[in-house]
N, C-alpha and C positions, 0 to 999 in steps of 0.2 A: 686417248686425249683429244679434246676438240681442236678443230682447225685454229680457233681463235687463241687457245692456249699455246699451240705450237707457233702461231705468229708472234706471240709475246716472247717466247724463247728465241726466236729467229730475228728479233728486232724489227719486225714489220709493223707498219702503221695500220691501226684499226680504225674503221669508221665509227661514228656515234651509234649507228644501228648495230654494228658487230659488238661493240662494248656493252650495250644494253641487252642484247641477245645473250651474250656470254654470262652476264650476271643472273638473268632469269633462268637460263638453262641449268646453271650450277645450283641456284637457290631453290628451284622447284623441288627436286628430289630430297634435299635436306629439309625443306619445310614440311614435306610429306612425312619424312621420318620423325621429325619433332612432333608433329600433330598426332601421328599414330601412337607415339610414346605417351602423350598426354591422354589420348583415348584410353590407353592401357591403364594409366593412373586413375582416370575416371571410373573405369569399371572395377578396379581394385578397391577404390574408396567406396564405391556403391555397394559392393559385396560385404565390405567390413561395416559399413554404416548401417546396414540392416541387421547387424549383430547388436547394435545399441550404441549409445553415446560413449560408454566407457571404452569399448573396442576402438572407436575412432580417436578418442582422446589418448589412448595408449600409444598409437602410432604418432599421432601429432606431437606428442611429448618429446619423442626422441628424433623426430624428423629433421629438425634444425641441426642436430649433431651429425646425422647421416649427410646432410648437405655440406657441413664442414669438412667431413672426411672426403667426400666425393670431390670437393673442390681441390683438395690436396693431391689426390691421385690423378685428377684431371691435369693439374699443372705439370706433373711429372711426364705424362704422355704428351702434352702439348709442346714441351720444349723440343722433344725429338722430332715431333711432326712438322713443326715450322722449319727445322733445319733440313728436313727431307724436302720441303717445298723449295727452299733456297737452292738446294743442289740440283733439283730437277730443272729450275728456272735457269741455272748456269749451265745446263747440259752435261752435268756430272752425274750420270746414272750409277757409276761405280761407287762414287762417294755417298750417293743416297742409300744404296744397298748396305754400305758399311754401317751407316746410322741405323738402319733397320735391325741388323744383325745384333749390335751391341746395345742398341737402345731398348730392344725387347728384353734382353737379359737384365739390364739395369733396372727397368721399371718393374719387372716381377720381383727382383730382390727387395726393392724399396716397399713394394705393396705388402710383402709378407711381414716386414717389420710394422708396418701400419696395422695389419691384421692382429699381430700379437698384442699390440698396445690396446686395440679396441676390444678384443676378447677379454683381456684382464679387467676393463673397466665396465663391461656390460652389466654386471650385477649391481653396480653402485650408481650408474648414470641416471636412471629414473628418480632416485632420492635426490641426487644433486639438483635435478631439474625442478624439484618441488612438486612432484606429482602426488595425486591423491593415493591413499593406501590401496584402494580398489583397482588401480591400474598398473601398479608397480611391476607385478609379475609378468603380465603380457608385454608391457614395454620393454622389459629386460630380455625376453625371449626373442622378441622382434630385432632388437639391436644385435644380440648375439648371432643370429643367423645371417644378418647383414654383414656383420665383421668377418665371418668365415667365408663369405663370397668375395671379399675385397680383391684377392689376387686375380680372379677371373673378370671382375669389373675393370681392374687396371689393364689386363691383357687385351680386353675388348677395346677400351679407350685408345690404347697405344696402336693397335693394329688398324682400327677404323681411321684414326687420325693420319696415319701414314698413307693408307690408301687414298684418302681424300686429298692429301697433299700432292699426290701424283696427278690429280685431276679427275680421278674416278669417284665421283660422289654418288653416282646411281646404285652401285652394288652395296655399299655400306648402308644406304638408305633402304634398299629392299630388305636387307638382313634385319634392320631395326623394325621394320614392319612385321617381319616373320616373328621376331622376339616378342613383340606385343601379342601376337596371336597366341604364341606358346604360353605367355603369362596368363592370358585369359583362360586357357584350357587348364593349366595347372592349378590356378586359383579356384576355378569351378570344381575341381576334384578334391582339393586339399582344404579350402576354407570351411565348408560344412563339417569336416571332421576335426580340424585343429584350430579353427578360429583365427585369431590374430597371427599365431605361428604359421598357420596355413598360407596366409598371405605373404609372409616373408619367404617361405619355402618355395612358393610358386614363382616368385620374382627371381630368386636365387638360381632355381633350376634352369629358367630361360636364359639368364645371363651366362651360365656355364655353357650351355649348347652353342649359343651364337658366339661367344668368345672363341671357341674351339674352331667353328666354321670360319669366322673372320680371320684368324690367324693363319689357317690353312690357305686361304685365298691370298693373303699377303705373301707368304713365304714360298708358295708353290705356283699360284696361278696369275699374279700380278704381272702385267707385261713389262714394266720397267724396274720393278723392286723385288721380284722373286729371287730367292737364294738357292733353290734346288738346281743343281747342275752347273752352277757358277764356279769358275776356276779361281777367280781373284780372291786374294787373301788379305785381310786387314787385322793387324794384331791389336789387342786391347791397349797397349801402350800408345800405339799411333792414334787410335780412336779417343783416348783419355787426354792426350796432348792437344789434339786439333779440334774435335767435334764436341767432346763433353763440356769444355768450358762454354761454348756458345749455347748449347742446350740449357746449361745451368743459368746462363745469363738471361735467357727467355723464361725458364721454368721458376726460378726463385722469386722474382717479382710477382708472377701469376700465383704462385703458391702463397705468398704473403698476402696478396690481394684476396685470395680465396679464404684464407684463414681469417683475415679481417672480416670478410663478409660472413663467414661461418660463425664466428663469435658474435657477430652482430645479430644474426638470426637466433643464436642461442640466447643472447641477452633480451631480445625481442620476445621470445618465447617465455623467458623467465619473468618479463614484465607482465604478460598477459595471464600467466598461469594462476595468479591469486584470484582472477576474475571468475574462476569457476570451470567445471567440466564443459558446459555448453559453449562458453567463449573459446576454450581450447579447441573443442571440435569444430566450431564455426571458423576459426582462424585456419585450421588445417585444411578443411574442405574448400574455403575460398581460395587459398593459395592454390590448390589443385585446379579449381575452376578458372581462376585467372591465368594459369598456365597455358590454356588453350588459346589464349590471346597474344601471349608474348612468345610463345615457341616459334612462330614464324620468324620473329626477329633474330632468334638464335640460329635458325636455318639459314638466313641470309648472312649472318655473322660468319658461319662456316664457310660459305662461299667467298665472302670477302677475304678471309684469311688465306685460302687457297690461291685466289687470284692475286692478291697483293704480295704474298709469299714468292710466287713465281716472278712477279714483276721486279721485286727486289733482287732475286737471284739472277735475273737477266739485266740488272743494272738499269732499270727503267722506272725509277722512283716517281718521276712526273706522271706516267701513265697510272702507277699505282695509286697516287693521290686522287686522280680524276676518277678512277673507277671506285675508289673509296667512297667519294662523295655520292656517286650515283647509287651505290649500295645503301648508304645512309638514308638518302632520300627515299628509296623504295622501302626501307624498313619502317621509317616514320609514316609513310602513306599507308602501308598494309596494317601497322599497329593502330594507327589513328582510326582506321575503319573497324578494326576488331574491338576497340574501346567503345565505340557506339553501339555495336552489337552486343557487347557485354552489358552495357547500361540497360539495354531494352530487355535482354533475355536472362538477366540475373536470377530472377526467381526460378526459372526453369533449370538453369545451370546448377543451382544449389539443390533444387528439388530432386534431380536425379541421384544425388550423392547421399541424401539423408531424408528419412521420412519424418524426422523430428520437427515439429512445427517451430519451436524456439530457435533451433539451429538454422532452419530455413529463413526465418525472419531476420535475424542478425546477420547471416551470411549475405543476403540480398543487399542489406544496407551498406555493408563494408565493400562489396563488389562495386556497387555504384560510385562509391567514393573513389575507388581506385582506378575507375574507367578513365578519368580525366587526366591521368599520368601516362597513358599507354604511348602516345607519340614520343614523348621525351624519353621514355624508357627505351623505346625502340632506337632512338638516336644513340643512346649510351651503349646498348648491346652490340649494334653494328659497328659503331666506331671502335669499340674495344676489339672486335674481330679484325678490323683494319690494322690496328696497331700491333696486334699479335702477329699478323702476316709479316709486318715490317720488322719484327723482332724488337720492338720498342714498347716494352711492358711496364717499365718502372713508373713512369708518370701516371699511367692508367691506375696503378695500385695506389698512388698518392691521392688521386682524385676520388677513388672510392672510399679510401680512409676518411677523408675530409667530409664527403657527403653524408656517409653512414653515421660515423661517430660524432660528428659536430651537429648534424641536423636531425637524423632519423631517431637515434636512441634518446638524446635528451628531450626532444619534442615528444616522443612517445611516452616517456616517463611522466611528463608534465601533463599532456593531454589525456593519457590513459588514466590518471588519477582523478581527472575531472568527468570524463565521458566514457570510461571503459574501453571496450574493444574498438568502438567507433572512433575515438580519440586517437588510439595507437594507429589505426589505418589512415587517419587524416595525416598523421606524422609521416607515414610511409609514402603516401601520395606526394607530399610536399617534397620529400627528400629525392624521389625519383625524378621530378621535374628539375630540381637543382642539378642532379647528376647529368641529365641529358644536356642541360645548358653548358655545363663545364666540358663535357666532351665535345660539343659542337664548337666551342671556342678553341679547344685544343686542336681539333681537326683544321680549323681555319688558319691556326698559326703554324701548322705543320709545313716545313719549308722543304721544297724539293731541291735537288741539285741545281736546276735552272734558275731558282730563286736565291740561291745563296750568294 
């Protein structure tokens, strides 16, 4: 754990330089991991894209549903991870280890239930999404393999989040980079033989391997959280009465938020699917391309969750708010710069992913529309990380609900009918700006104990 995090736990005062250094040191490895993840998606999409527009559209058709499911399992892991950060901040390492022990068991049980549901609908999902007959089989196979890997994805999210909450962001980041490399290798071996199914298998195999390694590091190697060799015992009844309600208080609003956003992505995909295979593929590729710009924001958000979580555990909410503002400013600055680069290099970013001229032209146009939203999107991403660390997730869910379902979806339906995919992305850009402004207002109104 860094000296600055230790100072937070000990109630010591930090200089402005120490605060900025802490945010940068924790953000950098997380940003690196997020960017490497997107590079992995770039390579995946490029490999699949060279199989043809149908292969790309098959994955794009179910990708919004995988985001929905991913959001749900992320929420379950996040609830326990934030509780770990609070315990670490309060110098209660034994309590943090009890959360690790029972939290891992709870998240695995939950993920198995989600897997069963997803496997049962995998055959019917592409039809429900309105896909063309030519892509239904590949889309169904892709989602089935994704569904079977869900327990390992959940295990990875939970163990990674708990390690990060202890202040160790470097090791999970390195493992995420390794996972990207494994995915590239597996895809290179499998996609030529199995096509779309090979892409799903390659990603699933890489998740399985890194999930096992990450869990081993958590329960055996982590300095403050390892369970092996510990004599302390916490019964499930103690955990259920004390820690589980807090974890659920954090996780349920996040889950609702992610479900709301997931269904919004599904609805957005459903709006654009009648525009044709080229539009579906261009939408999917452009989302992947844009991810390279907003993943740094998620990396900073991870750091903000860890820092603010430990501040709250140490009962230093005023410091948490100040560090939260610094993290948000950094996120807006970096994503504003990435938005400029995205506008300039949009043709090249799409060109890597698809050789199809129509897809490249349409993808370039919509990426340049989205570039204007990046600073405000950064504000919403990092501010959400701040409030997750504070354990205050309900209002964030409400803000997302309002911005997505009141602004994005109705506007996408209206503008999409007039201008096709470009109209739908104008709606998305507008909504992200509104969302960022709402989160900035909320952060400004967040009152610390010294202000009450």
